C-alpha positions as CSV (number, residue, x, y, z in Angstrom):
1,X,-37.7,22.8,9.2
2,X,-34.8,25.1,8.3
3,X,-35.3,28.7,7.1
4,X,-34.3,29.2,3.4
5,X,-30.8,30.6,3.0
6,X,-30.3,34.4,2.7
7,X,-29.3,35.5,-0.8
8,X,-25.6,35.9,0.1
9,X,-25.7,32.5,1.8
10,X,-27.5,31.0,-1.2
11,X,-24.7,32.1,-3.6
12,X,-22.1,30.6,-1.2
13,X,-24.0,27.3,-1.0
14,X,-24.2,27.2,-4.8
15,X,-20.5,27.7,-5.1
16,X,-19.9,24.9,-2.6
17,X,-22.2,22.5,-4.5
18,X,-20.4,23.3,-7.7
19,X,-17.2,22.0,-6.3
20,X,-18.3,19.3,-3.9
21,X,-17.7,15.7,-5.3
22,X,-21.0,14.4,-4.1
23,X,-22.9,16.9,-6.3
24,X,-20.5,16.6,-9.3
25,X,-22.4,16.3,-12.6
26,X,-25.6,17.8,-11.4
27,X,-27.0,20.6,-13.5
28,X,-27.0,24.3,-12.4
29,X,-30.8,24.2,-11.9
30,X,-30.5,21.0,-9.9
31,X,-27.8,22.5,-7.7
32,X,-30.0,25.6,-7.3
33,X,-32.9,23.5,-6.1
34,X,-30.7,21.7,-3.6
35,X,-29.1,24.9,-2.4
36,X,-32.6,26.1,-1.4
37,X,-32.7,23.1,1.0
38,X,-29.4,23.8,2.7
39,X,-27.8,26.0,5.3
40,X,-24.1,26.4,6.1
41,X,-23.0,25.2,9.6
42,X,-19.7,25.5,11.5
43,X,-18.8,23.1,14.3
44,X,-15.8,23.3,16.7
45,X,-13.6,20.3,17.3
46,X,-15.3,17.7,19.5
47,X,-18.8,18.8,18.7
48,X,-21.5,16.1,18.3
49,X,-23.4,16.5,15.1
50,X,-25.6,13.4,15.2
51,X,-26.9,11.5,18.2
52,X,-27.9,7.9,18.1
53,X,-31.7,7.5,18.7
54,X,-32.6,11.1,17.8
55,X,-34.8,11.8,14.8
56,X,-32.9,11.8,11.5
57,X,-34.1,14.9,9.7
58,X,-31.4,15.6,7.1
59,X,-27.8,15.1,5.9
60,X,-24.6,17.0,5.8
61,X,-22.1,17.6,3.0
62,X,-18.7,18.2,4.5
63,X,-16.9,21.2,3.1
64,X,-13.9,21.2,5.4
65,X,-13.0,19.2,8.5
66,X,-13.2,15.6,9.8
67,X,-16.0,13.8,11.5
68,X,-15.9,10.4,13.3
69,X,-18.9,8.1,12.8
70,X,-19.2,6.3,16.1
71,X,-21.2,3.5,17.7
72,X,-21.6,2.7,21.4
73,X,-20.6,-0.9,21.9
74,X,-21.4,-2.7,25.2
75,X,-18.3,-3.2,27.3
76,X,-16.1,-1.4,24.8
77,X,-17.8,2.1,24.8
78,X,-17.6,4.4,21.8
79,X,-16.1,2.8,18.7
80,X,-15.2,4.8,15.6
81,X,-16.5,3.0,12.6
82,X,-15.2,5.5,10.0
83,X,-13.8,9.0,9.8
84,X,-15.0,11.1,6.9
85,X,-13.6,14.4,5.6
86,X,-13.9,17.1,3.0
87,X,-16.0,16.2,0.0
88,X,-18.0,13.4,1.8
89,X,-21.5,13.3,3.1
90,X,-22.8,12.3,6.5
91,X,-26.2,10.7,7.1
92,X,-28.7,8.7,5.1
93,X,-31.3,7.6,7.7
94,X,-33.4,10.7,6.9
95,X,-34.5,9.0,3.6
96,X,-37.1,7.0,5.6
97,X,-39.6,9.4,7.3
98,X,-39.7,8.9,11.0
99,X,-36.3,7.3,11.1
100,X,-33.8,7.7,13.9
101,X,-30.0,8.0,13.8
102,X,-28.4,4.7,14.4
103,X,-25.0,6.1,15.2
104,X,-23.2,9.2,16.7
105,X,-21.1,11.6,14.7
106,X,-18.6,13.9,16.3
107,X,-16.2,16.4,14.7
108,X,-12.5,15.6,15.1
109,X,-11.4,19.1,14.1
110,X,-13.2,22.4,13.3
111,X,-15.7,21.5,10.5
112,X,-17.8,23.4,8.0
113,X,-20.7,21.6,6.4
114,X,-23.9,22.2,4.5
115,X,-26.9,20.8,6.4
116,X,-29.7,19.7,4.1
117,X,-33.3,19.6,5.3
118,X,-34.4,16.0,4.6
119,X,-38.2,16.5,4.2
120,X,-37.5,19.4,1.7
121,X,-35.0,17.2,-0.3
122,X,-37.5,14.3,-0.3
123,X,-40.2,16.7,-1.7
124,X,-37.8,17.9,-4.3
125,X,-37.0,14.3,-5.3
126,X,-40.7,13.6,-5.7
127,X,-41.2,16.7,-7.8
128,X,-38.0,16.1,-9.9
129,X,-37.7,12.3,-10.3
130,X,-34.5,12.5,-12.4
131,X,-32.8,14.5,-9.7
132,X,-34.2,12.1,-7.1
133,X,-32.8,9.1,-8.9
134,X,-29.4,10.7,-9.1
135,X,-29.3,11.6,-5.4
136,X,-30.6,8.3,-4.3
137,X,-28.0,6.5,-6.4
138,X,-25.2,8.6,-4.8
139,X,-26.6,8.0,-1.3
140,X,-26.8,4.3,-1.9
141,X,-23.0,4.4,-2.5
142,X,-22.6,6.2,0.8
143,X,-24.7,3.5,2.5
144,X,-22.6,0.7,1.0
145,X,-19.4,2.4,2.2
146,X,-20.7,2.9,5.7
147,X,-22.0,-0.7,5.9
148,X,-18.7,-2.0,4.8
149,X,-16.9,0.1,7.4
150,X,-19.2,-1.2,10.0
151,X,-18.7,-4.7,9.0
152,X,-14.9,-4.3,9.2
153,X,-15.2,-2.8,12.6
154,X,-17.5,-5.6,13.8
155,X,-15.1,-8.2,12.6
156,X,-12.4,-6.5,14.5
157,X,-14.5,-6.2,17.7
158,X,-16.2,-9.6,17.7
159,X,-14.0,-11.7,15.4
160,X,-12.5,-14.8,16.8
161,X,-8.7,-14.4,17.4
162,X,-6.6,-16.7,15.3
163,X,-4.2,-19.0,17.1
């Protein structure tokens, strides 16, 4: 579990949440609650953020940078399913306690993100059902986008060539 952010970090996180598209429309109190579950992270280019098979314990809101979501495919090696950037979120497996990441994520350039503590966010969602519903609705859109990107890549990898 992450330590709560220091007061100056908390104000910075609140400012990021106020302008991040994923959190648009949330009230100030809701953003304050979420800010208490987040820490700011910086990653250099080429840095792995998520590793397939490791415990999924949270998610990331990208502030600046690019991250490739990748899958290891037999014979082909690492395949990029999607590249995400500023204003997007990374990770949804954490919503199921005990889950593991089903992909890798690696920065393509220096990246700044907010890392959210999954168990803390889940507790918040249970305590504040309205906020929980709003977050889960938004995350379901992320899941749909990622599944679509995966489907497109799988068709490209395993699709039958046309004559």
